[in-house]
N, C-alpha and C positions, 0 to 999 in steps of 0.2 A: 293173116292174123289182123284182128280189129285193132285199130289204134285210135287213141283220143285225138282231139283237135290240136294239141301240142306234141303229137308223135309218140306218146307213151303207150305201150302195149296195154289194151284194156285187161287182159286176163292177168297180167302182172300187178295191175292196180287193184284189182279185185282180190287176189291171192293176198296182197299186203293189208287190206282190210280185214279179211279172215285171219290173218296172224295177229294183228292188233287185237282183234276181238276175242281171240283165243287166250290172250294173256289178261285183258282187262277185266272181262265180265265174270260174274259168279257161275255162268254156263258157259260151256265151249261151244254150244249150238248156235249158229248164226243163220238167220233167216234171210231170205232174198230181199225183203223189204227193208231190212235193216242195212244190208250192203247198199241198196240205193239210196237210203238216207244218209248214210256215211259218205258216199260219193257226192250227194248233193251238198253237204256241208263243205265238201272240198271245191265246190263251184262247178261241178260236172253233172250234167243231165244225161242220165244213161237209162234207156228203157229196160224195164224187166226182161223182156225178151232178149236183149243182148247181154243182160247179166246172166240170165239162167243158160244161154249159149255157152258163155265162159266158164260157168260152173260144170257144165257137161264135159268141157274140156279138160278141166283141172281134174274131175273125177276120172276121165279116162287116162290121165296121166298118173294116176294113183296119189294125188296130193290131197284130195279131201274126199270124204264119204258122206252119205246121207245118214242123218241121225235123228231120233226120237227120244227126247229125255223127258220122263215122266216127273210128276211132282206129287207123289203120294201124300195121304193125310198122315200127320204123326200124332201119336197117342201116349200118354203117360202111363206109367205102369199100373195106375188105379183105373185106367180105361177112359180117362178124361181127354177129350180132343184139343190137343195144344194148337195145331194148325190144320186147317182144311186143306184137302187136296186142290191142285190147280190142274187146268188143261195142259197136256204135254206141250212141249216146244218142239217143232219139226223144223229141220233145217240142215245144215252142213257144219261139219267139223273136220279139223286136221287129221290126217292119218300120221302113223310113224314116220313115213318118207316126207310128209309135209313139216314135221316137228324137226326133221334133220337139216332144213334149209338154212342158209344164212340169213334169210329175212326173218324167219320165227326166231332164231337165236338172237338177233339184234333186238326185236321188239320185246322179247322175254328178259334181256338184260337190262333194257330200259325201264320196264315195268319193276323189276325187281330194285332197281337203283331208287326209283320214286318211293317204293315202300320203305326202303332203308332210311330215306331222307324224312319221310314222314315219323317212322318209328324213333328217329333221333331228334326229331322236333325241328328240322332245318326249315 
């Protein structure tokens, strides 16, 4: 098992990043480069090779799966183009087993609490 310099399992750290991203973003698809950037913001320099190796382990464990999410164009009823289509996002997302973990439930509760505070003007 790959460990970070401070002894934390790298696969667990990457799973935490995916859980956070699944709660925060408008899309539940997380790209390898976004995981690398999130780890860099935590002060951890991890190669894409090591990240992909951990992603394959998480996929084999049934926690994540590959996903491609398209962004089609939207048209009004009159046929007017409201929003042009965008290239698809290819990456990783949580499976139902991944969403059943304590890590995901923690980050989801944290996200919902931040939304509650925002809605109440705190």
